[in-house]
N, C-alpha and C positions, 0 to 999 in steps of 0.2 A: 504494499500500499504506500509506503514511504517513497518507494522508487517511482510509482505513478505520479505522486504529488510533485516530486522533484522534476520529472519530465514535463509535466504540465506547467510548472513554474518557469522552467527554461523556455518552453514554447511561448508562454504569455509574455515573457521579457523580450523575446525576439520580435514578436508581433508589435509590442509597444515601441521598441526602438525603430522598427521599420515604418510604423505610422508616423513617428516623430520626424524621421528623415524625409518621408514623403510630404509632410506638412511644410518642412523647411524648403523643400524643392518648389512646392506650389507658391510659397511666398516669394521666393527668388524669381520665379517666372513672372509673377504678377508685377513685381516692383522693377526688375531689371530687364526682362526680355520683351514683354508685351508693349512697353512704350516705344520700342524701336520699330514697331509696325506702322506707326503714324507717318503719313496720313492715310494709309491703307486701312480697310475694314478687316478686323480680326474675324477669321472664319469660325471661331468658337471651338476648334479642336486643340486640346492641350496634349501634345505628344512629348512626353518626357520620360527619362529613366535615370537611375543612378548607375553610372558607369565608372569603372576602374581605369587607371592608366593602362594603355594597351588594348582596351576594348574597342569593338566595332559594332555598329548597329545600322540597320537600314529600315526604311519606311517607304511604302508605296502610296502615292497620292494621286488624286485625279485633278487635273487642271483643265478648266473649261475654255472654250473658244471665245475669242473677242474680250478677253480680260487681261488686265495688268496685274501682276503678282509681286509680292515681296516675301521672300523666305528669310526667316531669322533663325539662326542656329547659335544658341548661346550656352555657355557652360560656367559653372561656378568653381573657379580655381583649378582647372585642369590644363592650363596652357593653351597652346595654339591648336584647337580642335579643327580638324580638316573636314569640310563637307563637300560632297560632289552630287551633281544632279545627272542622272542617266536615263536614257530612253529605254524602251523595252528590249532593244537589241544590245544593250550594254554600252552604247556610244555615249561618251562623256559630253554633256552639254555645257557644264560649268564645274570648276573646282576653285574653292577660295584659296588654295595653295598658290595659285597663279596671281592672286590679288591681295597679297600681304595678310592672308588669313582673316579677311573681313568676315564679320558675322552676319551680314545681310547681302542679299542679291535681289535685284529688281529685273523682271523680264515680262514679256508679253507672249501670248500664244494665239495663233490663228485658228487652231483646231483643238478639239478636246483630246487630251492625251493622258495616259497613265505614266507617271515618271517615278523613279526611285531616288530618294534622298539617302545617301550613305554618309555616315558620321564615323570618324576615327579619332580616338583619343590618343595623344602621343604616349609612347612607351616610357616607363620609368627608367631613367639613365643614371640614377644614384643608388647608393646603398640603403637609402631610407625606405621605409615601408611604402608600397604603392598607395597613392592617393585615390580617393573616389569622390565623385561629385555629381551634381545634377547637370544633365544635358537636355536641352529642349529644342524642338523643331516647331516653329510657329509659322503660319501662313496668313498673309493678308491679301486682299484683292480690291480692285476697283474696276469699273466699267471703262472701256476705252472711250 
């Protein structure tokens, strides 16, 4: 019985810590990332994750014809996070690595298309314990 209580206590602690980290991430996005969408209209989708140094994530998004878009990829203390936009054939349409690791990109689309946003967090190059932090992908739009 004591073993079950110990296991449940550890599980509850892990859930509490995870909920606290997610709340901090949400606050970071609201205060630091979302304002970067202006003057575009936020699409209402909060795409975020807690990533470690060296992690990679991707997200498929639909972009509709005759719209202007702004993508914001921001991170909390993880260095120069790289993001790329790829079409369905894997052709790179944009990488912020070619633009001084900017955290925003504005573009227009003439046809509705499904695109992939890939995010890469730089590797840990020190002897310190790898860092983790919030990474968010936000999309804003406006009519042409």
